[in-house]
C-alpha positions as CSV (number, residue, x, y, z in Angstrom):
1,M,-145.8,91.2,-25.2
2,E,-144.7,89.4,-28.4
3,N,-145.3,92.5,-30.3
4,I,-142.8,94.4,-28.1
5,K,-140.2,91.8,-28.7
6,K,-140.6,92.0,-32.5
7,S,-140.5,95.7,-32.4
8,L,-137.3,95.9,-30.4
9,E,-135.5,93.7,-32.8
10,G,-135.7,96.6,-35.3
11,F,-134.8,99.2,-32.7
12,S,-132.1,101.7,-33.7
13,N,-129.8,103.9,-31.5
14,H,-130.2,106.6,-34.1
15,M,-133.9,106.8,-34.0
16,P,-135.0,110.1,-32.5
17,W,-136.7,110.0,-29.0
18,G,-140.0,111.5,-30.6
19,D,-140.2,108.8,-33.0
20,I,-139.4,106.1,-30.5
21,R,-142.3,107.4,-28.3
22,T,-144.5,107.7,-31.1
23,H,-143.6,104.0,-32.3
24,Y,-143.7,102.3,-29.0
25,E,-146.2,104.1,-26.9
26,P,-149.3,102.4,-28.2
27,I,-147.5,99.0,-28.1
28,L,-146.7,99.5,-24.4
29,K,-150.3,100.8,-23.7
30,K,-151.6,97.8,-25.2
31,A,-149.2,95.5,-23.3
32,W,-150.3,97.3,-20.0
33,E,-154.0,96.5,-20.8
34,E,-153.1,92.9,-21.3
35,L,-151.2,92.7,-18.0
36,E,-154.2,94.4,-16.3
37,M,-156.6,91.8,-17.8
38,I,-154.3,89.0,-16.7
39,R,-154.3,90.4,-13.1
40,K,-158.0,90.7,-13.0
41,I,-158.4,87.2,-14.4
42,K,-156.1,86.0,-11.6
43,E,-158.0,87.8,-8.9
44,N,-161.2,86.4,-10.1
45,K,-159.8,82.9,-10.0
46,M,-158.5,83.5,-6.6
47,E,-162.0,84.6,-5.5
48,N,-163.5,81.5,-7.0
49,E,-160.8,79.3,-5.4
50,I,-161.5,80.7,-2.0
51,E,-165.1,80.0,-2.5
52,E,-164.4,76.5,-3.7
53,R,-162.0,75.8,-0.8
54,G,-164.6,76.6,1.8
55,I,-165.2,80.0,3.3
56,Q,-168.9,78.9,3.8
57,L,-168.6,76.1,6.4
58,F,-171.9,74.3,5.7
59,S,-173.8,75.8,2.6
60,N,-174.3,79.0,0.8
61,D,-178.1,78.6,1.3
62,P,-178.7,80.0,4.8
63,L,-181.6,77.4,5.5
64,I,-179.4,74.4,4.6
65,A,-176.5,75.8,6.5
66,I,-178.5,76.2,9.7
67,E,-180.0,72.8,9.3
68,K,-176.4,71.3,8.7
69,A,-175.0,73.3,11.5
70,Q,-177.7,72.0,13.9
71,N,-176.9,68.3,12.8
72,F,-173.3,69.0,13.4
73,V,-173.9,70.3,16.9
74,K,-175.8,67.1,17.8
75,V,-172.7,65.0,17.1
76,I,-170.4,67.5,18.8
77,A,-172.7,67.6,21.9
78,S,-172.5,63.8,22.2
79,K,-168.7,63.7,21.8
80,C,-167.4,66.8,23.4
81,K,-168.8,66.7,26.9
82,G,-167.6,66.5,30.4
83,N,-164.8,68.4,32.3
84,K,-162.2,67.9,29.6
85,F,-164.3,70.0,27.1
86,I,-166.6,72.2,29.3
87,A,-166.1,74.2,32.5
88,T,-169.1,74.9,34.7
89,I,-168.7,78.3,36.3
90,Q,-171.4,79.8,38.5
91,K,-173.6,77.0,37.1
92,N,-173.1,78.3,33.5
93,K,-171.3,76.1,31.0
94,Y,-168.4,77.5,29.2
95,P,-166.5,75.8,26.3
96,K,-162.8,75.3,26.9
97,V,-160.2,75.7,24.2
98,E,-160.3,71.8,23.7
99,W,-163.9,72.1,22.7
100,W,-163.2,74.9,20.2
101,T,-160.2,73.1,18.7
102,T,-162.1,69.9,18.4
103,V,-165.0,71.6,16.6
104,G,-162.6,73.5,14.6
105,A,-160.7,70.4,13.4
106,S,-163.9,68.7,12.5
107,L,-164.5,71.6,10.1
108,G,-160.8,71.8,8.7
109,L,-160.2,74.9,10.8
110,Y,-156.7,75.2,12.5
111,P,-155.2,77.7,14.6
112,Y,-151.9,79.5,13.8
113,T,-150.0,81.6,16.1
114,I,-148.9,85.0,14.5
115,F,-147.1,86.2,17.5
116,S,-146.7,85.9,21.3
117,K,-144.8,88.8,22.7
118,C,-143.9,90.0,26.2
119,L,-145.1,93.5,27.2
120,E,-142.7,95.9,28.7
121,R,-144.5,96.7,32.1
122,D,-142.8,97.5,35.3
123,G,-143.1,94.8,37.9
124,E,-145.4,92.7,35.7
125,I,-145.0,89.7,33.5
126,A,-147.5,90.2,30.7
127,Y,-147.9,88.5,27.3
128,E,-150.0,89.4,24.3
129,A,-150.7,86.7,21.6
130,R,-152.4,86.9,18.2
131,V,-153.9,83.7,16.7
132,E,-155.4,83.2,13.3
133,V,-157.9,80.4,12.4
134,R,-157.2,79.1,9.0
135,R,-158.9,76.7,6.6
136,N,-156.8,75.4,3.7
137,G,-154.2,78.1,4.5
138,I,-156.8,80.9,4.2
139,P,-157.3,83.0,7.3
140,I,-160.9,82.8,8.4
141,T,-160.8,84.8,11.6
142,A,-158.3,86.1,14.2
143,A,-158.0,87.4,17.7
144,E,-155.6,88.9,20.3
145,A,-155.5,88.2,24.0
146,L,-153.5,88.9,27.1
147,C,-152.4,87.2,30.2
148,S,-150.7,88.8,33.2
149,N,-149.4,87.8,36.6
150,K,-151.5,90.7,37.9
151,E,-154.5,88.6,37.4
152,K,-155.5,86.9,40.6
153,L,-155.6,83.5,39.1
154,W,-152.1,84.0,37.5
155,N,-150.3,85.6,40.4
156,G,-146.9,83.8,41.1
157,R,-147.2,81.8,37.9
158,D,-144.1,81.0,35.8
159,E,-143.5,83.2,32.8
160,H,-143.9,80.4,30.3
161,S,-147.3,79.5,31.6
162,I,-148.4,83.1,31.3
163,K,-147.1,83.2,27.7
164,S,-149.0,79.9,26.9
165,M,-152.2,81.0,28.5
166,A,-152.1,84.3,26.3
167,I,-151.9,81.9,23.1
168,T,-154.6,79.7,24.6
169,R,-157.0,82.5,25.2
170,A,-156.3,84.1,21.7
171,T,-156.9,80.6,20.0
172,A,-160.3,80.2,21.9
173,K,-161.2,83.7,21.2
174,A,-160.5,83.4,17.6
175,Y,-162.6,80.3,17.2
176,R,-165.3,82.0,19.2
177,I,-165.5,85.0,16.8
178,G,-166.3,82.8,13.9
179,L,-168.2,79.9,15.4
180,S,-170.0,81.3,18.5
181,F,-173.3,80.3,17.0
182,L,-172.3,76.7,17.3
183,A,-171.6,77.0,21.0
184,T,-175.0,78.8,21.4
185,F,-176.7,75.7,19.4
186,A,-175.0,73.4,21.9
187,G,-176.5,75.2,24.9
188,L,-173.2,76.7,26.0
189,E,-172.2,80.1,26.7
190,P,-170.1,81.5,23.8
191,T,-167.4,83.0,25.9
192,P,-164.3,80.6,26.2
193,A,-163.7,79.4,29.7
194,E,-160.1,80.6,29.5
195,E,-161.4,84.3,29.4
196,I,-163.2,84.0,32.6
197,T,-161.2,85.6,35.5
198,Q,-161.3,85.8,39.2
199,N,-162.7,89.3,38.8
200,D,-165.7,87.7,36.8
201,F,-166.4,85.6,39.7
202,E,-166.4,88.5,42.2
203,N,-168.2,90.9,40.1
204,S,-171.0,88.4,38.7
205,S,-174.5,88.8,40.1
206,P,-175.8,85.9,42.3
207,V,-177.2,83.1,40.2
208,Q,-181.0,83.2,40.2
209,K,-182.8,80.2,41.3
210,P,-184.8,78.6,38.6
211,K,-188.5,79.3,38.6
212,K,-190.7,76.5,40.2
213,F,-192.9,74.4,38.0
214,T,-196.5,75.1,37.8
215,D,-199.0,72.4,38.6
216,D,-199.8,72.2,34.9
217,Q,-196.0,71.6,34.1
218,K,-195.6,69.2,36.9
219,N,-198.5,67.2,35.3
220,K,-196.8,67.4,32.0
221,I,-193.6,66.1,33.4
222,S,-195.5,63.2,35.1
223,R,-197.3,62.2,31.9
224,M,-194.1,62.5,29.8
225,G,-192.3,60.3,32.3
226,K,-194.8,57.5,32.1
227,Y,-194.7,57.8,28.3
228,F,-191.0,57.5,27.9
229,F,-190.6,55.0,30.6
230,A,-193.0,52.7,28.5
231,V,-191.2,53.6,25.2
232,C,-188.0,52.8,26.7
233,E,-189.3,49.5,27.9
234,K,-188.9,50.5,31.7
235,N,-185.2,51.0,31.3
236,T,-184.2,53.8,33.4
237,K,-180.7,54.3,31.6
238,A,-182.5,54.3,28.3
239,V,-184.8,57.0,29.6
240,R,-181.9,59.2,30.7
241,E,-180.4,58.7,27.2
242,K,-183.6,59.5,25.6
243,I,-184.0,62.7,27.7
244,H,-180.4,63.7,26.7
245,S,-181.1,63.1,23.0
246,I,-184.3,65.2,23.2
247,A,-182.3,68.2,24.6
248,V,-179.7,67.9,22.0
249,E,-182.0,67.8,19.4
250,L,-183.9,71.0,20.6
251,N,-180.5,72.7,21.4
252,M,-181.2,72.8,25.2
253,G,-177.8,71.6,26.3
254,E,-177.0,68.6,28.2
255,K,-179.8,67.0,30.3
256,K,-180.4,63.7,32.0
257,D,-183.4,64.3,34.1
258,W,-186.7,66.1,33.6
259,M,-185.8,68.5,36.5
260,D,-182.8,69.8,34.6
261,F,-185.1,71.5,32.2
262,T,-186.5,75.0,32.6
263,P,-190.3,75.4,32.7
264,G,-190.2,76.9,29.2
265,E,-188.3,73.9,27.9
266,I,-190.9,71.5,29.4
267,D,-193.8,73.3,27.7
268,Q,-191.6,73.0,24.4
269,I,-190.9,69.3,24.8
270,W,-194.6,68.9,25.7
271,D,-195.7,70.6,22.5
272,K,-193.5,68.3,20.4
273,F,-194.7,64.9,21.9
274,I,-198.3,65.7,22.9
275,P,-199.8,63.6,20.0
276,D,-197.7,60.7,20.9
277,I,-198.5,61.0,24.6
278,E,-202.2,61.2,24.1
279,N,-202.2,58.3,21.6
280,F,-200.2,56.3,24.2
281,E,-202.8,57.3,27.0
282,R,-205.9,56.5,24.8
283,A,-204.5,53.1,24.1
284,G,-204.6,52.3,27.9
285,T,-200.8,51.5,28.1
286,G,-200.2,54.2,30.6
287,K,-202.4,52.7,33.2
């Protein structure tokens, strides 16, 4: 660029066009190449900056990332529980938008509403919203969602409530697209609770009754119960807390009693603790 400036200082209005082109074309070509190089350098810096600013939430190493995600879920499961964070629908547990935003805030992910617009439909109040989830100002994921007074649960609601729910649904959905694996790790359904409609209730198949425990599994439950009752110094509350911590550790959701587990989960817990239980029984402290 400095070469162009110096050359222009000697520019003459009487110089023929052919001479001007011959003189300046290689200078301009070189300047263009320099600008392209600067652009590429800036793009590479931006890519590096995006990487440094945290597109990878836990780690670039997949094994480390999974381990960190599981540890993160243990904390979330102990803090984000109860009706304020989780909705129980047809005996399944669905994360509410409060669950998603709390998880997101813990990871530096925040929602940003792009738009919420009223759709022109005869005899209907309907809103569509789009929300991005951003980290350090960088969009990570996005989603769109609708809400209408034609829905049974929203029939007769005020317009502002319908608009707000469209934003809420888009927010939860945007988080779910990028973080559904965390909900699964926590033993929850990945679908946000706000997306469940009355039609889903009516069209859902009846909830199947859990399979009965076999005699062998009942025996395992009895032996595990004795072992943990002794380990927890015969404190019933401590036993419930221990059962809950085991469930969280093994990504089985929230459990407070042995009967809350499925037969397969009982077998999994048994395999994990069988050496300790057998040592306990051999020591005679279980009698």
